[in-house]
N, C-alpha and C positions, 0 to 999 in steps of 0.2 A: 367492797374492799375496791374494788374500782370505781366506784361512784363514787368511796370514800374519799379515795386517793387524789379524783380528778375534782374532787371539792377544795381539797387543799393545796391542791396545785393552784385552781382561780383564785383562790382566797392568798394565795402568795404571792401571786403575781400582782395581784391589786394592792397589796400592802407595800409592795416593792416600789410599783408605779408611783401609791401615794407618799412615798418618802422620798423619792427620788425629787416627785415634786414639788413637795413641799421645804427641800434642800434648797433647790433652783430661787425660788421663792425669798428662801433665806439670802441664800448669798444676792440677789438682785435688790432686796431690801436694806443691804448693808453694804453694799456698793458706796466706796467713799467719793468726793469729787475729784474731777482729773482735767488738768491744764488740757483745753485743749474740745472740752466738751462739754456741755449744757450744763450751768449751773445748776444743783438741786433746788428746785422750790420750796420754798419755806414758809409759816406762817408763826407769828410773835408776839407778844405783849409787847409796848413800850412801857416805860418809866410811867406814865400815865397810865394805864389799860386801853391803850387804844391797839387793835390789831392790825399789825401792821405786816403787809405777805409781797415778799419777792416780785410777784406777779404784779404788783401796784405798780412800777416800775419798769414795764415795760417798755422797749425802745434806748434808753437811759441807760446811761454807763455805772455800772455800782462800784463802790468797794466796801467790804468788809472788815470791820477791825475786831479782833477778839480784845475785850478789856477788862480788867481787875482791878480797882485801885487798891488792894493791899499786895500787890507784885513790886515789886523795886525797879523791876524793866519797865513796867507802863508809868511808872512815877517819874522815872526818868524820862521820858520822853511828854510827860505833862507838867512838867516841876519846870521844864526849858522850854516849854508853849511852842517843843517842835511836832508834836500831834498835832495841838488845834492850829497850827499854819498850815500843817498838809491838810488838816479837814479843811480851812477856810479857801485855801488855793483853790483844790478841789471843789467846791459846790457852787464857786464864783464861775468855773467854767461851765455850771450846771450839771455837774455828776450828785449822784446818791452817796451819802456816806452815812451807813448803818451800822453802831458801837454793838457786838453782842456779848452777852455779858453771862457766860455759861458758869456758874459756881452750885456746887451743892448745898443749900437750904441749912445741913448740917454741918457745913463748913465755917469756920471763924474768921472767913475773907468774906461771908458771901451780906448782901446789902440786902433790906427791903426795895421794894422801886422807888421809894419816894424818897430815900435815903441817898440810892444809886445818882437820883436824878437831879439832887440836891447836890451831891458831889462833882457831877459833871457841869453843873453850872456857877458851882464853885470855880474849878478849870477856868469856865468860858469857852467850854468845846462847843463847837460849831458841826458836830455829827448832823446831819437830819433826823434821827433819830435813835434812841439808846434802846435794845430790846433785851428783855429776861429770857433768858433759856433753863432755866433752876431742873429741867428734864437732861438737857443734855441731847436732845434733838437733833438742833442744828448743829451743833458744835461736831457729833458723832457724822453727821449728812457731810460735810465739810473734814473732815477729819483735824479740827484745830487741838493743835498739841501744844499750844505756849500760848500764853499773854505777854505782849500783842503777837497776835498772828492774820496774818493781812491777804487777802483776796479781791483781786480785780476783776469785774464782768462787764464783758463789752456790750453794745446796745441788742448786738443779736442773741443775748442772753449763754454766753459762750464765757469760759471760767478764762481769762487770758494772764493770769498773774495770780500765784501761790506764795507764801512764803512771809522771810524777815521783812519788817517796815527798812530795814538799811543793813550795808555791808560790818557795823560794827556790832558784834554780837554781846558788849557789855551792860552793865548797868552805870557806866559811868556819863554823865553828862557832857563831860571834856569831848568824850570821842565823835559826838553827835557832828560837829565842826567838819572835819576830817572823813566822814560817811557819805557815802553814795545811796542814798533813797531810791529802795527799789520803786516802793509804790509810786511817789512822782513822777522816775522812768518810763513805768507801763503803762500810767495816765497821760504821756505827753505822750508817747509812740501812740496807744490805741484812738483819743483825741481826734489825731492827725490821721487814724486810717492804717497807721503803719503796725507790721506784726511787733509783738514785743521780743525786743532782741534779748532780756533777759527773761523767761517766766517762769522760772520755779526756782528757789535758794532754801536754805535751811531755817525755818525760822529759830528765832533764838526767847528765852524769857523764863515764865515760873508755868510750870504744867499748870494744865487749864483743870480746873478743882470738878471733874466730874463726880455725880453721886455713883455709890456701888452698884453695879449693876447696869449702867447707864450704857 
């Protein structure tokens, strides 16, 4: 009995240790990007099928833009050319701009890569690349909740801004003129070597269309 009890006790200890180790790994794996911390690394295919990694742009300032053409809030910023203007201004300063499409392939808003690429071209978008994230892995890593949801990563790879594109959380184009563009402000400070004064805001828009279980 003593041998059996000792064996059982040892087994339980190993099982508990394994369970806690697994739990620790799960928590670490599910940790969401945090302002002031290193931006999560990722790789994804662009609309032309090329693999693009955040590591490709080491030493550069990077903007991440969650995009879904079926969302009225996204349409607000593209139909007005506000998003494209922000993209052009950023890339002209050497910033890398990655548009990311996190949409469940089973959802009505999903566009095949070629179709999404055509839509971006029709809008005269100036993003460096448009990436597909159908499984939601990149979106989950960054905690992307809405389209648009914006992030700025500095040259050291640190996330320095996360949140809304601007201060007017509506789908009304007329509100753009009186809004503060948080992304432009964050980029201006970052490129000047200054800390971002407004580093986090509440993102607004349509919910990101994650696959069930993602």
